[in-house]
N, C-alpha and C positions, 0 to 999 in steps of 0.2 A: 805134324803140320799145324794142328789146332793149338797145341801148347805154346808154340812160337808166337803165333798171332795173338793169342789171348794177352800175352804180356805187352803187345805193342798197341792195344786198343786205346790206352790211356795217353799215347804219344801226342806230340804237337800237331801231327798231320790232321787227326780227327777234330781238333778244336781250333785250327788256324783261322784267324779272321780274314775276311775278304778284303781286298783292296777297296778304298772308298768308292771307286767308280762301280765296281761290281755291286757293292751294297746299295748304292743309289738305284742301280738297275732293278734289283730285287724289289725294293720298296715301291716302285712305280707299277708293279704288276697288280692287276685287279684281283680280287678274291673270288675263288670259285663259288658257284651256287649251292654247293652241297658236298658231303664227304666224297673224296676220291674223284671229284670232277676235275680232271686235268684240263688246263687251258690249252686251247689250240690257237697259236699265234702265227701270223705269216712269217715265213722264213725270209731272212734278208736276201738280197741278191748274192751276197758273199759273206760268209763268216770270217771273222778275223780271230787270231789265236789269243783270246783273252776272255775271262769269265763274264765281263759285261756282254760281249757279243753272244756267247753260248747261252747265258741265262735269259737274255731278252729276245732271242730269235729262235730257239729250239722248241719243238713240240714232239712228244713221243708219238711215232707213227701208229695208226690204227692196227696195222697188221700185228704188232707186238701186243698191244692192249687186248686184242681179240683172241690171240693164240693161246695164252695161259700156260701151256704145258710143252715143255721141250726135254729132250735127252741129249746127253753129252758122252763122247768117247774121250775121256781123260786118259789118254794112252800114250805112254813113252817108254823108253828102255828101262825105266825103273820098275816096270811091271815084269821084266824077265826074272829077277831073283824071286818074285812072289813073296816078298818079305815086307810088304807094307810101304808106308809113305816116307818120302824124303830120303830114300835109300842113298842117292847119289851124294848127299851131304853126310848122312850119319854113318856111312861106311868108313869115314875118316875120323870118327869119334870113338876111341878106344873104350871098351866096356859096353857100348850100345848094342842093341839087338842086331843092327845091320852090320856092325863091325864084326861081331862073332859070326854071323852068317857068311860074310865075305870070306874071312879066314878059312872057314870050313869047306866052302864050295869053290872059291876062286883063287885063293892065295892072299898074301899080305899086300896091302895097298901101296907099299913102297915098290912092289914088283909088278903088280896088276891092278891098276886103278879103274875108276869108273869108265874111263875112256874105252877100256876093253869090253865093258858090258854094253856100251853103245853099239858096238859092232856085233854083239851076240843077239841083238834085237832083229829077228829075221822075219816075223810076220808071215811065216810059211803056211799057216792055216787060216789066214784072214779071209772072211768072206763078207765083205761089206754090204752087198746087196741083200744077203739073207738077213743080216742084223738090222738093216734099216727097214726091211719088210717087217720084222718082228716088232721094232720100236713104233712104226706107223700103226700097226694093229693095236699097239698100246695106247693109241690116242694122241701121240705128240703132233704138234704143228710146226715145230722148228727143231733143228738138229745142230749141235755144236761139235766141231772137231778141234782138238788141241793142236795148235800151231807150234808151240814150243813151251817147255817148262823151265824151271830155274836151272836145269842141268844144261841149258843153252844149245840144245840140238834143234834146228829147224826141221819141220816135218813136210817140206815142200822144196822144190829146187830153187833154193834161195840165192838170189843174184849177189847178195852182199855178205853172205855168210857160208863158206864152204863146208862147215860142219852141218850137213843136212842129210836127210834120209834117202836122197838119190845117190849119195857117195858113200854113205856109212850105213851099216845094218841092213834095213829092209831093201835098200836100193829101189825105192818106190816113192812116188809123189802121193803121200798119204793124204794130205789136205785136198788135193785135186781130184783124187778118186772119191772121196767122201762127197765133195761138192757136186760133182757130176751126178752122182746117184741119188743124193738128197733132192736136188732139183727135179730130177726125172720123176720122183714120187710126189712132187707138189709141196715139198717142205721148204720153209724158209731156212737159210743156211747161216750159221755163225762160226766164228773162230775164236779160240781163247789164246791169249798171249800172256805168258809169265815171265818172259826173259829179262824184263827190267831189273830184276833182282840178281841176275846171274853174277854180277861183278862183286858182290859180297857173299852171296849164299854158297858159292863154291870154294870159298877161301880155306876150309879145312883141308882141302886136297893139297895144300902147301905146307901142312903140318907135319907131325911126326908122332911116334909113340913116346910118351914121356917115360915109360917104365917097361920092363920085361926085356926079352932077348933082342929085340930090335930097336931098343931105346935110342932116340937121337937120329935115326935114319929117316930122312925126309921122304915123304910120299911122292908119288909119280909126277904130280903137276909141277912140283918145285924143280925137278930135274930135266924134264923133257923139252926138247927143241924141235923145230921142224926139220932140221937137218938129220935128226936121228930117225926119221921115218923112211929114209931111203931103203927100198927093198922089203918094206912091211906093207900091211894092208892100209895104213894111213899115210903112205908116201904122198907128198904134196900138201899135206895138212899141218898146221902148226897147232900143237896141243894148247898153247897159250891162248889162242882165239876161243877155244872151247871152254877152258877153265876160267878165263877172265883176266888172268895176269895177276902179278903179286901186289894186290892193293893193300892187304893187311895180313901177311903171313904170320903165323904164330912164331914168336921170337925164341931164340935159344934160351936154355936154362930152365925150362919147366920140367919138374921131376915127378909129378904125380898125375894120374888120369883125372883126379878131381880138380886140380889146379887148371889142367888144360880145359875142362869142361867149363869151369868159371871163366876162363879167359875168352873162349868163344862165346859164352853167354853175354858177356859184357862188351865184346869187340865186333864181332862179324855176324852175330845172330840178330842183325838189324831187320827193321821193317821199314826202311827209309825210302822215301820217294825222291831223295836228293840226287844230285848229279856227281858222279865220280870224276876224277881227272882223266885226261886222255880222250880217245875217240869213241869210247863205248857208247855214250848216249847218242852221238851223231849217227853211228852205225845202226844203232837200235831203230832210230827213226826210219832210216832208209830200208831196213828189213821190214818193218811194219807197212810202209808205203808199197813195197814190193809185193807183200802178201795181198793187200787190198787190190792193187792193180791186177793181179793174176786171177783173183777169184770173186771180186766184187761181193764180199759177204754182206748180209743184211745187219749183222750185229758183230762187234768187236768187243770181247770181254777181257777187261784188264784185272789181273790178280794183284791189285794195288789198292792202298788206302788213298783215295782221291786219285787224280790223274797221275801217271808215272813221270818221273824224271823232269819235274818242274815244267819249264816252258816247252820242252819237247813233247810232253804229253798233250799240252795245249796246241802246239803246232800240228800234231797229228789229227787231233779231234776236229779242229777247224777245217784242215784239208779234206778229211774224210767226209764230213757233212757236205762240203762243196762238191766233192766227187759224186756223192750220192744224188745231189740235185742234177748234176750233169747226166747221169745215167737215166734219170726218171723224168726228164722233161721239166725240171724245176721243182719236182716233188721231192721232199726229204724223207727218206725211207730208212735212214741209218739209225742204229742204236749203238751207243758206247756205254759200257758199265764200269763202275768202280766201287769200292767198298769205303764204309765209313764217311760217305759223302756229306759235308756239312750241310744243314738244311737250306742255307742261302744258295746252295749250288745244285740242288736236286732238280731244277728246272732246266738245267743245261746238259745233263747226262742221266742215265738210269742208275739209281742207287742199287747196289747188290749186297745181300746179307748172307755170308757163308754159314751154312749149317745152323740157321736160326730163323727168326722172324721178327715181326713187330707186334706190338700190343694194341695197335690202333689202326684206323684206316688212314693210309698215307695219302697225303694230297696228290702226290705225283706217282705215276706208275713206277714200280720197283720190281726186284727179283730176288727170290731166294735160290741159291745153289747148294745142292747137297748130293750125297752119294749113298747108294744102298749098302756100301761097305766102307773100305778104305779108298782114298783116291787112287792109289796104285794097288794093283792086285795083291791080295794078301791070303796065301793058302791057309795059314793058321785060322784066320778069321772065318774063312769059308767052312773049315772043318768043325769049328765050334758053333756053326749055325748063327753067326754074328750079324747076318744081313738084316736090313729093314724089311718088315713084311710089306705086302701089297696094301694092306690096310693103313699102315704108317704112312706110305707114300700118298694114298688117296686123301687120307684125313689132312695131312699137311697141305696137299693142294688145295682142298676146300677152305682151310683156315687162311691160307696166303691169298687166294683169290678174293675172299671176302673183305680183305684189307687193301685191294687194289694192286695185288701183286701177281707175278708169274712164278712158276716153279720149274727149275732146271735140275734134272736128275741125271747123275753119272751112273752107269753100269760098268763096274771094273772089268777090264780086259786083261787076260794073260798076254805074255809077251808074244805068243804065236798068233794072237789075234782072234782067240775064241773067248766066249763067256761060259761059265760052268752051268751045270744042269739046274742048280738051285736058283741062279740068277735068272735063267730062262723062265723057269716056273713063275717066279715073281713078276716078271715083265708080262707073262701071259695072263696072270690073275689081275694085274693092273688093267690090261686091255679088256678083260671081261666086264669090269665095272664101268670103264670109260665108254665101252660100246653100248652099254645100256642107259647110262646116266650123264655122259659127257656133254650132251646137248645143253644141259643146265649150267654148264661152266663156259663153254666157248662164247666169246663175244659179249659176256656179262659185264656189268659194272657194279660197283659197291652200292649197298643200300645205306640208309641213314645210320644204322647200327649193324656191326658185322656179325653179331652172333649172340647166342646164350648158352648156358650150361655151366657145369662146375670145372670143366678143363680149359685152360687157356693155352694159346700157342706160345711158342718161344718168343723172347724179347731181346733182340741183339745178337751179334755174331756168336756162334757156338752155343747157342741156347737151347738146341733141339734135344729131345729126350733120347731114349734107348731105341733099340730095334722094334719093339712091339708098342703098338699105339695104345695111349692112355685114354682115348676118347670113348664115349658111350652113346647110346641113343638119346640121352638127355642133352647132348652137346649138338646145337644146330647152328649152321652157318647160313647167312642170307646174302643173296646178290639179286640184281634185277637184270632184265633183258626183255625188250619188245613190250614194255608196259606191264609185264608180269613180275611177281615176286617169286624167286626160287629159294626153297628151304632145303638145304643140304643136311640131312640127318645122319650123323656120324656113328651109326650102328643100328641094329634091328631091335626094337623094343620087345620085351618078353610077352607082352600082351597084344602085340600087333597093332598098337595105337601109337602114333607119333604125336607128341604134345608140343605145340609151339607156343610157349608161354609169353613171348613178346607180343603176340597177337591177340591175347585175351581182351575182352571188353573193358576190363578195369585198367589195362595197361595203355597209356596214351601214346605209344610208339607208333601205332597204325591208326590213322584217323578214318580210313575207308572201311569198306565191308567186303569180305571174301564171299564171292558168289559161286566159285567153281574151283575144284582142286583136281589136277590130273597128274599123270607121270609124263616125263619127257618123251615126246614121240608117240604118245598114246592119248587119244582124245576122249577116251572113256572116263566119265566123271567118277571120282571116288567119293565114298560116304564120309562126311565130316559134320562136325558141329562146332559152333563158337560159344564158349562159355565166358564167364567173367575171368577165368583164369588162363584160358588157352584156346587155340584152335586145335581140336582133336580129330586127327585123320585116321580112319581105319584103313590099314594097309592090306592090300590083297595078296594072296599067296603068291601070285605070278611075280609080284614085285620083290619077293624075298631075296636078300643078299646079305651075307654076314658083315660086309663092309659098311653097308648103309644104303640109303635110298635118297633120291632127289624127288622133290614135289614142286609142281608149278601151281601158283596160287593167282587167281584171276579175280578181278572185281573193280569196283569203283574206288580209286584213290589208294590201292594197296601199296603202290610204289612211291606214293607222295611223302 
């Protein structure tokens, strides 16, 4: 997944200029009073599907700005093989890990394609109530369910797409089940939509082996028709609706796997937000609207660079904002995310940074989305202890929040609906820290400078580090709330003294005076002193935690 998108970051979508009207709308906005001070503007009576309307009338709702931390069930049939990301595409690429796995476990893709794996997704051990209880104990304030992936299967009783999980595989309304249970637990509910890329992403299913004993024999998508389903589990369904149709099938005459890989790389491995011919985009919009009408999500996440499918993405976003105002008595509570959002558009939607971060305090609220492992369950990664540690997740959260962002973390699920013991332990450890220090994060806002120390956070998509955190007790991140300054110390100092060098008397960053230092939820004053070089806080043994500690600093002008 990451490799494909890295190659698209430099594309025209990320650098496209705004239309003159939108640029004018941006230029008339007043400047916030400080870092991360997002503007609150009155929403219009009705949004129209253009960037001028979105950028001049939208404000990120307070619920999102306050929540800070969410978790995500990035769960599809691609979790069934337990062989990592993008299985539904890469199983059709000879020589790839997924292709070899498929041959060994399921057969040749000319005989048994990914359509059959969709129906093997049974979710027979799924206990969503237990998982949501676990995630809530970890400190999340919102939960996101995957509504569809690039493999084009909807996970709710989709009115406009018969390939959905009430007819195939689990035979369950997955989105509806998550939504009901999440709201019962007081969580905001989000859905992720990845299907705008299905029309090109699935094109390898129309290809063939260039070499070997099955050379030239087209894969399943090329041959299957709805009529062939009679008497099978997919009777009444047309495989072409699932695979997307022959938009760009690999041509005849390719004779080597390398040549085939190069053809796919240059032709259908797009990350385009353009509109294909036919009814795909119109049907996509109807599916999105059906999803929103049924579940009224608080957030819709798009796995797209900018809004998907040109004006169809704008049509959806304006419609969704208008629906949200209807649901909430004129108050706009909706969030729409997209990636690589040009700066001129970041006041109209929420910018999302996949597996990365920002090097500065972003003026408008944003989100990082990442996963403790692979996006789709990967048994090999689990066996080699490749998951992010709880410390990595917490340290990322602190860094992101200090820059005006939120963190959304996916916990990979097996096809049967379970998570493994290693994942459960990590989530529990996250909850242990959040239970003690999360109060310093929720509802906070950025300070004038986000932090100090030798370790910086990621900058841009796919810029995150490895599974183990690189931060130490010398790294501190700052946020404000309720007139107090919160210092998030990203490790435990060897001498039990936290040193906040930005707050030393010789450092002009803080003009006020610290009069009191406490722990979140604990009014007992801590011993501290302010020198020319730092505020030095003696940490009590009761506060000890290997991940780090949060401190609350009060005084005259400490947040100014």
